[in-house]
C-alpha positions in Angstrom: 26.7 -44.6 54.2 23.9 -43.6 56.5 21.1 -41.9 54.7 21.3 -38.1 54.9 18.5 -36.0 56.2 16.0 -35.1 53.5 14.8 -31.5 54.2 16.5 -28.2 53.8 16.7 -27.4 57.5 18.4 -30.7 58.2 20.6 -30.3 55.2 22.4 -27.6 57.1 23.7 -30.3 59.5 25.5 -32.1 56.6 29.3 -31.9 56.6 30.8 -28.8 55.1 32.5 -31.0 52.4 29.0 -31.9 51.2 28.5 -28.4 49.8 30.2 -27.1 46.7 33.2 -24.9 47.1 32.0 -21.3 47.6 33.8 -20.1 44.5 32.0 -22.7 42.3 28.7 -22.0 44.0 28.9 -18.3 43.3 30.0 -18.9 39.7 26.8 -21.0 39.3 24.8 -18.1 40.8 26.2 -15.5 38.5 25.7 -17.6 35.4 22.1 -18.3 36.5 21.7 -14.6 37.2 22.9 -13.7 33.7 20.4 -16.2 32.3 17.6 -14.7 34.4 18.6 -11.2 33.3 18.5 -12.2 29.7 15.1 -13.9 30.2 13.7 -10.7 31.6 15.2 -8.6 28.8 13.4 -10.9 26.3 10.2 -10.9 28.4 10.0 -7.2 29.3 11.3 -5.5 26.1 7.7 -5.3 25.0 6.8 -2.8 27.7 9.0 -0.1 26.2 7.5 -0.8 22.7 3.9 -0.1 23.7 3.4 2.9 21.4 5.0 1.6 18.2 3.4 -1.9 18.6 -0.1 -0.3 19.3 0.3 1.9 16.3 1.6 -0.7 13.8 -0.7 -3.5 14.8 -3.7 -1.1 15.5 -4.5 -2.6 19.0 -5.9 -1.2 22.3 -4.2 -1.0 25.7 -6.2 -4.0 26.7 -5.0 -6.0 23.7 -1.4 -4.9 24.5 -1.8 -6.0 28.1 -2.7 -9.5 26.8 0.5 -9.6 24.8 2.5 -8.4 27.8 0.7 -10.5 30.4 -1.6 -13.4 29.4 0.2 -14.6 26.3 3.4 -15.0 28.2 2.2 -15.8 31.7 -0.4 -18.4 31.0 1.9 -20.9 29.3 4.9 -19.8 31.5 3.0 -20.9 34.6 1.3 -24.0 33.1 4.5 -25.4 31.7 6.4 -24.7 34.9 4.8 -27.7 36.7 5.9 -30.5 34.3 9.3 -28.8 33.7 9.8 -28.6 37.5 9.0 -32.3 37.8 11.8 -32.9 35.2 14.1 -30.7 37.3 13.4 -32.7 40.5 14.2 -35.9 38.7 17.0 -35.1 36.2 19.7 -32.7 35.1 18.7 -29.2 36.1 21.6 -27.7 34.0 20.5 -29.5 30.8 17.0 -28.4 31.3 18.1 -24.7 31.7 20.2 -25.0 28.5 17.2 -26.3 26.5 15.0 -23.5 28.0 17.4 -20.8 27.0 17.5 -22.1 23.4 13.7 -22.2 23.1 13.0 -18.7 24.5 15.8 -17.2 22.5 14.4 -18.6 19.3 10.9 -17.4 20.2 12.1 -13.9 21.0 13.6 -13.7 17.5 10.2 -14.9 16.2 8.6 -11.9 17.9 10.8 -9.8 15.8 9.3 -11.4 12.6 5.7 -11.1 13.7 3.4 -9.0 11.5 0.1 -9.2 13.3 -1.5 -9.3 16.8 -2.0 -13.1 16.6 1.5 -14.0 15.3 3.0 -11.8 18.0 0.7 -13.4 20.6 1.8 -16.9 19.6 5.5 -16.0 19.6 5.0 -14.5 23.1 3.5 -17.9 24.2 6.7 -19.5 22.9 8.8 -17.2 25.0 6.8 -18.1 28.1 7.1 -21.9 27.4 10.9 -21.5 27.1 11.4 -19.4 30.2 9.2 -21.8 32.3 12.1 -24.2 32.7 14.5 -21.6 34.2 13.6 -20.5 37.7 12.3 -23.7 39.4 15.5 -25.5 38.2 17.7 -22.5 39.1 16.3 -22.2 42.7 16.9 -25.9 43.2 20.5 -25.6 42.0 21.1 -22.7 44.3 19.5 -24.4 47.3 21.9 -27.4 46.8 24.9 -25.0 46.5 24.5 -23.0 49.8 23.7 -23.9 53.4 20.4 -22.4 54.6 22.1 -19.6 56.6 23.8 -18.3 53.4 20.9 -19.0 51.0 19.0 -15.7 51.2 21.9 -13.7 49.8 22.6 -16.2 47.1 18.9 -16.2 46.0 18.8 -12.5 46.3 21.7 -12.2 43.8 19.8 -14.5 41.4 16.7 -12.5 41.9 18.7 -9.4 40.9 18.8 -10.9 37.4 15.1 -10.1 36.9 15.5 -6.4 37.7 18.8 -6.2 35.8 17.0 -7.7 32.8 14.1 -5.2 33.0 16.6 -2.4 33.3 18.7 -3.6 30.4 15.5 -4.1 28.4 14.6 -0.5 28.9 18.1 0.9 28.2 18.8 -1.4 25.2 15.2 -1.2 23.9 15.1 2.6 24.2 18.4 2.9 22.4 17.5 0.5 19.6 14.1 2.1 19.0 15.6 5.6 18.9 18.2 4.4 16.5 15.8 2.5 14.3 13.5 5.5 14.0 16.2 7.4 12.2 18.2 4.6 10.5 17.5 3.2 7.0 15.1 0.3 6.9 16.6 -3.2 7.7 15.4 -5.8 5.2 15.7 -9.5 5.8 15.2 -12.3 3.2 11.7 -13.8 3.4 10.8 -11.4 6.2 11.1 -8.0 4.4 11.6 -4.6 6.1 11.7 -4.6 9.9 9.9 -2.0 12.0 11.7 -0.4 14.9 10.1 -2.7 17.5 10.9 -5.7 15.4 14.6 -4.7 15.3 14.5 -4.5 19.1 13.3 -8.1 19.5 15.9 -9.4 17.1 18.7 -7.5 18.9 17.9 -8.8 22.4 17.8 -12.5 21.1 21.5 -12.4 20.3 23.0 -13.4 23.8 21.1 -16.7 23.9 23.8 -18.9 22.3 26.5 -17.5 24.6 24.3 -18.4 27.6 23.8 -21.9 26.4 27.6 -22.3 26.1 28.2 -20.8 29.6 25.6 -23.2 31.2 27.3 -26.2 29.5 30.5 -25.4 31.4 28.8 -25.6 34.9 28.9 -28.7 37.1 25.6 -29.7 38.7 25.9 -29.8 42.5 24.9 -33.0 44.4 21.4 -33.0 45.8 21.5 -32.2 49.5 19.4 -34.1 52.0 18.8 -37.2 49.9 20.3 -40.7 49.9 23.7 -40.9 48.5 23.5 -44.7 48.2 20.7 -44.6 45.7 18.5 -42.2 43.9 15.4 -41.4 46.1 12.1 -41.4 44.2 10.5 -38.1 43.6 8.2 -37.2 46.4 4.6 -36.4 45.5 3.5 -32.8 45.8 0.0 -33.4 47.2 0.9 -34.6 50.7 3.2 -31.7 51.2 0.6 -29.2 50.2 -2.0 -30.8 52.5 0.5 -30.6 55.4 1.5 -27.0 54.8 -1.6 -25.7 53.0 -2.1 -22.7 55.3 1.5 -21.5 55.2 1.7 -22.1 51.5 -1.6 -20.4 50.7 -0.9 -17.3 52.8 2.6 -16.9 51.5 1.4 -17.3 47.9 -1.4 -14.7 48.3 0.8 -12.2 50.1 3.8 -12.3 47.7 1.4 -12.4 44.7 -0.5 -9.3 45.7 2.7 -7.4 46.3 3.8 -8.7 42.8 0.7 -7.2 41.2 1.9 -3.7 42.1 5.4 -4.4 40.9 4.2 -6.0 37.6 1.8 -3.1 37.0 4.6 -0.6 37.3 7.1 -2.7 35.3 4.5 -2.9 32.5 3.1 0.6 32.4 5.7 3.0 33.9 7.3 3.6 30.4 3.9 4.4 28.9 3.1 6.7 31.9 6.2 8.8 31.4 5.7 9.0 27.6 2.0 9.9 27.7 1.8 12.0 30.8 5.1 13.9 30.6 6.0 13.7 26.9 9.3 11.8 27.3 11.0 10.3 24.4 11.5 6.5 24.2 15.3 6.7 24.6 15.0 9.0 27.6 12.4 6.7 29.3 14.7 3.7 28.7 17.8 5.4 30.1 16.1 6.8 33.2 13.9 3.8 34.1 16.6 1.3 33.3 19.0 3.1 35.5 16.5 3.3 38.3 16.0 -0.5 38.2 19.7 -1.3 37.8 20.7 0.9 40.7 17.7 1.2 43.0 16.0 -2.1 42.7 19.1 -4.2 42.7 20.3 -2.3 45.8 16.9 -3.1 47.4 17.2 -6.8 46.5 20.7 -7.1 47.9 19.7 -5.2 51.1 16.6 -7.5 51.5 18.7 -10.7 51.3 21.4 -9.4 53.6 18.8 -8.1 56.1 16.9 -11.4 56.1 20.1 -13.4 56.7 21.0 -11.2 59.6 17.6 -11.6 61.2 17.7 -15.3 60.6 21.1 -15.6 62.3 19.7 -13.7 65.2 17.1 -16.4 65.6 14.1 -14.8 63.8 12.4 -17.7 62.1 10.1 -15.2 60.3 13.0 -13.1 59.1 12.0 -13.2 55.4 8.4 -12.2 56.1 9.4 -9.3 58.3 11.7 -7.9 55.6 9.0 -8.5 52.9 6.3 -6.6 54.8 8.6 -3.7 55.6 9.6 -3.4 51.9 6.0 -3.4 50.8 5.0 -0.8 53.4 7.9 1.5 52.5 7.0 1.3 48.8 3.3 2.3 49.3 3.5 6.1 49.6 6.0 6.5 46.7 4.2 4.1 44.4 0.8 5.7 44.9 2.1 9.3 44.6 4.3 8.9 41.5 1.5 9.2 38.9 0.3 12.4 40.5 3.7 14.2 40.3 3.6 17.6 38.6 6.5 16.9 36.3 8.6 14.0 34.9 11.6 14.6 37.2 9.6 14.4 40.4 7.8 11.3 39.0 11.1 9.7 38.3 12.4 10.4 41.8 9.3 8.9 43.4 9.6 5.9 41.1 13.2 5.4 42.1 12.2 5.4 45.8 9.3 3.0 45.1 11.4 0.5 43.1 14.1 0.5 45.7 11.6 -0.4 48.4 10.0 -2.9 46.0 13.4 -4.6 45.8 13.4 -5.6 49.5 10.9 -8.4 49.1 11.7 -9.5 45.6 14.3 -12.1 46.4 12.5 -13.5 49.4 9.6 -15.7 48.1 12.0 -18.5 47.0 13.7 -18.4 50.4 10.4 -18.8 52.2 9.3 -21.8 50.1 12.7 -23.5 50.0 12.8 -23.4 53.8 9.9 -25.8 54.1 10.2 -27.9 51.0 12.0 -31.3 50.9 14.8 -31.5 48.4 13.0 -33.5 45.7 10.0 -31.1 45.9 11.9 -27.8 45.7 11.5 -27.2 42.0 7.8 -28.3 42.0 7.0 -26.2 45.1 8.6 -23.2 43.4 6.8 -23.9 40.1 3.5 -24.2 41.9 4.0 -20.9 43.6 5.2 -19.3 40.3 2.1 -20.6 38.6 -0.1 -18.8 41.2 2.2 -15.7 41.6 2.8 -15.0 37.9 -0.8 -15.6 36.9 -1.9 -13.2 39.6 0.8 -10.6 39.3 1.6 -10.5 35.6 -2.0 -11.1 34.4 -4.0 -9.2 37.0 -1.5 -6.3 37.3 -1.1 -5.2 33.6 -4.7 -6.1 32.6 -6.4 -4.5 35.6 -4.6 -1.3 34.9 -5.5 -1.4 31.2 -9.2 -2.2 31.9 -9.4 0.8 34.3 -7.7 3.0 31.7 -9.8 1.9 28.7 -13.2 1.6 30.4 -13.2 3.9 33.4 -10.7 6.8 33.0 -11.0 6.7 29.2 -7.8 8.8 28.8 -4.5 7.1 27.7 -2.6 9.9 29.4 -4.0 8.7 32.8 -2.5 5.3 32.6 -0.4 6.2 35.6 -3.5 7.0 37.6 -4.8 3.5 36.9 -1.6 2.0 38.2 -1.9 4.1 41.4 -5.4 2.8 41.9 -4.4 -0.8 41.5 -1.4 -0.3 43.8 -3.4 1.4 46.5 -5.7 -1.7 46.7 -3.3 -4.6 46.4 -0.3 -3.6 48.5 -2.2 -3.3 51.9 -3.9 -6.6 51.2 -0.5 -8.3 50.4 0.9 -7.0 53.7 -2.1 -8.3 55.6 -1.7 -11.8 54.0 2.1 -11.9 54.8 1.4 -10.9 58.4 -1.2 -13.7 58.7 1.4 -16.1 57.3 3.9 -15.5 60.1 2.6 -18.0 62.6 1.8 -20.8 60.2 5.2 -20.3 58.6 7.1 -20.4 61.9 5.1 -23.6 62.8 6.1 -25.2 59.5 9.8 -24.4 60.0 9.7 -25.6 63.6 8.0 -28.8 62.6 10.7 -29.4 60.0 13.4 -28.8 62.7 11.7 -31.1 65.2 11.3 -33.9 62.7 15.0 -34.3 62.4 16.3 -33.1 65.8 
């Protein structure tokens, strides 16, 4: 059989029979979305537990930001590259199953931690486990949908992150409120569990179910590679040298927008608790609902809008939608911490998170559009290395440093978030605007190569 074209643009020219049946493709997406949601529950549950963790472990906001950001993000990003290499060469489904098992076990270990260092090490383990999910998942989705239908599918997968944060807030808030009034839970060899430890143990329970669900999926054939023999994995270096400008500007733009999102995901619960006196359960229910309804609506709208613009011939469709979403979020995100009461703050947060949702599913679409098949997982992992280190380390930690060393008032943690957001969002929009021409040239070069 004649060798098939090797890049994602040319893959759209493959026969319709080469793609999985739509029902099977969407089942894959929904299982992956459930895995992503569970990953974010396990990753983000800590943000709602800031007050009891700080009290019980006697740590500062800056130390907490290291637990929330650096402990998880550093190894999540570093392990992403070798695990993405494995995804480009082997079974992506099996890699995801192993990843789910590891991060589930490490989340349970967080629930048994009794000091800053043991919790820090357990958070590293969660990051290592989750590193195998997204690069492999994006590659699976790209091989399940033609390019013209890919933004919506990846948007649905990206919804898992926000659904996970929302569920973490709702479940975590309920568990903490229950644990505060319930009799102590005592485990053999561990002893009595504090309220935040119970929350970690509770959210680790869905892991085995996810492993079973993943085992029932069929891995799709790789599109755009030889069907006669396995093509060797392509080196990443030449691709980055060819597309360095587009890749760099896209990475900077999406990462800076991500800083604002990460800052709010980490510190919004503490802001409402400290500035407006909300209870943990109330914060979890309200913020969780905002994310589940507002952010997921924004992500779906962003994917639908980008697909419509792409079908109309806009090669920079994803960048247009991402810039609009970032611009719309700016006034609400900056204003929320200065609201006179909690209800007004919650309304502004709802508007900000809905606008934040527009660009959240689009980075993967941008990078998959210019990455050859056997580089997809590694290109995504390399972006995630940059994006997560910038967003989930710089965002939470910059806010904490401003709060601890400049404002010197824990109740003004929201003001610190507003300061960071006011700086990074405009810079992110500028970088995405600068990326448009290099991105279009990269897409056109890919099309011309196989026309």
